[in-house]
C-alpha positions in Angstrom: -273.8 57.1 -18.6 -272.7 59.5 -21.3 -274.2 62.9 -19.6 -273.6 61.6 -16.4 -269.4 60.2 -17.1 -269.5 64.3 -19.5 -270.9 66.6 -16.4 -268.8 64.6 -13.9 -265.4 64.5 -15.6 -266.3 68.9 -17.2 -265.9 70.6 -13.7 -261.8 68.5 -13.3 -261.2 69.9 -17.1 -262.0 73.5 -15.7 -259.7 73.5 -12.9 -257.0 71.4 -14.9 -257.9 74.2 -17.6 -257.9 77.2 -14.9 -261.4 78.6 -15.7 -262.2 79.0 -12.0 -265.1 81.3 -12.9 -267.5 79.1 -14.4 -266.3 76.0 -12.2 -266.8 77.4 -9.0 -269.7 80.1 -10.2 -271.4 80.2 -13.4 -271.8 76.7 -15.0 -273.2 75.5 -11.2 -275.4 79.1 -11.7 -276.7 78.2 -15.1 -277.5 75.0 -14.3 -280.1 75.1 -11.5 -281.8 78.7 -13.3 -282.0 77.0 -17.1 -283.4 73.6 -15.3 -285.6 75.8 -12.7 -289.2 77.2 -14.0 -288.0 81.1 -14.3 -290.5 83.9 -13.5 -289.5 86.9 -11.9 -290.6 86.0 -8.6 -288.6 83.1 -8.9 -286.1 84.9 -9.8 -286.4 87.5 -6.9 -286.5 84.7 -4.5 -283.5 82.4 -5.8 -281.2 85.9 -5.2 -282.6 86.6 -1.6 -282.2 83.2 -0.7 -278.4 82.5 -2.6 -277.2 85.9 -2.4 -276.1 85.2 2.2 -274.5 81.5 1.6 -272.9 83.3 -1.6 -271.3 85.7 0.1 -270.2 84.2 2.7 -268.6 81.1 0.9 -266.7 84.3 -0.7 -263.3 84.0 1.1 -263.0 79.9 1.2 -263.2 80.1 -2.3 -260.8 82.8 -3.1 -258.0 80.7 -0.5 -259.2 77.2 -2.3 -258.4 79.6 -5.6 -254.9 81.2 -4.6 -253.7 77.9 -2.9 -254.9 75.9 -6.1 -253.6 77.2 -8.4 -250.4 79.0 -6.2 -248.0 76.2 -8.1 -249.2 78.0 -11.6 -247.7 81.2 -11.3 -244.6 81.4 -9.4 -246.6 80.5 -5.9 -248.4 83.6 -5.6 -251.3 82.3 -7.1 -253.7 83.8 -9.4 -255.1 86.3 -6.9 -258.9 88.1 -7.2 -257.6 90.6 -4.8 -254.3 91.2 -6.6 -255.9 92.1 -9.6 -258.6 94.0 -7.6 -255.6 96.4 -5.7 -253.2 96.2 -8.2 -254.5 96.4 -11.8 -257.7 97.3 -11.0 -258.0 99.8 -8.9 -255.0 102.3 -10.4 -256.7 101.5 -14.0 -259.9 102.9 -12.7 -258.7 105.6 -10.7 -256.0 106.6 -13.8 -259.0 106.5 -16.0 -261.3 108.8 -13.6 -258.4 111.1 -13.0 -257.6 111.8 -17.0 -260.3 110.4 -19.3 -263.2 109.6 -17.3 -266.4 110.5 -19.7 -264.9 108.7 -23.0 -262.0 106.5 -22.3 -258.9 106.2 -24.0 -259.6 104.6 -26.9 -260.5 101.3 -28.5 -256.6 100.5 -27.5 -256.6 102.2 -24.3 -255.2 99.7 -21.9 -252.5 99.1 -24.0 -252.2 102.9 -23.1 -252.1 102.9 -19.4 -250.2 99.8 -19.3 -247.4 101.5 -19.9 -248.5 103.5 -18.0 -249.1 102.6 -14.7 -246.0 99.8 -15.4 -248.7 97.0 -15.5 -246.7 94.9 -17.8 -245.1 90.8 -17.9 -242.2 90.1 -17.2 -241.6 90.2 -21.7 -243.1 94.1 -21.0 -247.0 93.4 -22.9 -249.6 94.5 -21.0 -251.5 92.2 -18.5 -254.4 90.8 -19.4 -257.0 92.8 -18.3 -259.4 90.2 -17.4 -262.3 92.7 -17.0 -264.9 93.3 -19.9 -266.1 96.1 -17.5 -263.2 97.6 -16.4 -262.2 97.1 -20.2 -265.0 98.8 -21.4 -264.2 101.5 -19.0 -260.5 102.7 -19.8 -261.0 102.1 -24.1 -264.5 103.8 -23.8 -265.1 106.3 -19.8 -268.4 106.4 -18.6 -270.6 107.1 -21.6 -269.2 103.7 -23.1 -269.3 101.5 -20.4 -273.0 102.7 -19.4 -274.2 101.6 -22.8 -272.3 98.8 -22.6 -274.2 97.5 -19.7 -278.0 99.0 -20.4 -277.2 96.5 -23.9 -276.1 93.6 -21.9 -279.6 94.2 -19.8 -281.6 95.0 -22.8 -280.6 91.7 -24.2 -281.8 90.1 -20.7 -284.6 91.4 -20.3 -285.3 90.1 -24.1 -284.2 86.8 -23.4 -286.5 86.5 -20.2 -289.6 87.5 -21.6 -289.1 85.0 -24.6 -288.5 82.2 -21.3 -292.0 83.8 -20.7 -293.7 82.6 -23.9 -296.8 79.8 -23.8 -295.4 78.0 -26.1 -292.8 75.8 -25.4 -290.6 75.6 -27.8 -289.2 79.7 -28.4 -289.3 79.9 -23.9 -287.1 76.9 -23.8 -285.0 79.0 -26.4 -286.0 81.5 -24.6 -284.8 79.9 -21.9 -281.2 78.9 -23.0 -280.6 82.4 -24.3 -281.2 83.7 -20.6 -278.9 81.7 -19.6 -276.4 82.4 -22.1 -276.8 86.3 -21.7 -276.3 85.6 -17.4 -273.2 83.5 -18.3 -271.8 86.1 -20.4 -272.5 88.4 -17.7 -270.4 86.7 -15.3 -267.6 85.4 -17.4 -267.5 89.2 -18.5 -266.8 90.3 -14.7 -263.8 88.0 -14.7 -262.2 87.3 -18.0 -261.2 89.0 -21.4 -265.1 89.2 -23.6 -263.1 92.4 -25.8 -261.1 89.4 -27.0 -263.0 88.6 -31.0 -264.7 86.0 -29.9 -266.5 87.7 -26.9 -267.2 90.1 -29.7 -268.5 87.1 -31.5 -270.3 85.7 -28.9 -272.4 89.1 -27.8 -273.1 89.5 -31.4 -274.7 86.1 -32.0 -276.5 85.9 -28.4 -278.0 89.9 -29.8 -278.5 88.0 -33.0 -280.5 84.9 -32.1 -282.7 86.9 -29.7 -284.2 89.7 -31.9 -284.8 86.4 -34.4 -286.2 84.7 -31.9 -288.6 88.0 -31.3 -289.7 88.5 -35.1 -290.4 85.2 -34.7 -292.7 85.7 -31.4 -294.6 88.9 -32.9 -294.6 87.6 -36.4 -295.8 84.0 -36.4 -300.1 83.3 -36.3 -298.8 79.9 -34.2 -296.6 82.1 -31.5 -298.3 85.6 -31.7 -298.0 87.0 -28.1 -296.5 90.4 -28.9 
């Protein structure tokens, strides 16, 4: 009963708090993956089956978001289209023009926010709301590539752990894989470059590495 009440209340709490990505996409995807039998063939099949309805539903989801949160932002909503055209695109174009390889450093977003006038009413830089955009602006193409490759490594290693014959480790590997995938989605539309975001990413990497060591060194679990 407690679990049912919790999962019933959780989406309403997220909706009230404004966590739309988690509410409308991440949470159901991660729950389905975690309670499904993970396999490479299954992931491909799920991607092929889910891609079409997901793409078709994007316009309706975007409209719902704008209407649901318009009252919180002076009637404009927290529009994905607005962020894409007015924030992300100018930032990408400015970085491509002046420093595409190495970016502008760890304070790069603050720098281009001032250059492009991407400021709040209080004169503070607008939030990036995308770890990938932040990485490109701050570290350039090389840094963004390294960031993405690191995440891909975590996805591959955690997926391999989810395929272990040992039930205990495979369940934990499944949880790690779903967590890394949730981070990927979160990074697309949220501020993962804040300190807590780095803590989560490093913690996931540490847990994956530690679990892999257990699987490769313990006679009970050894498969590598």
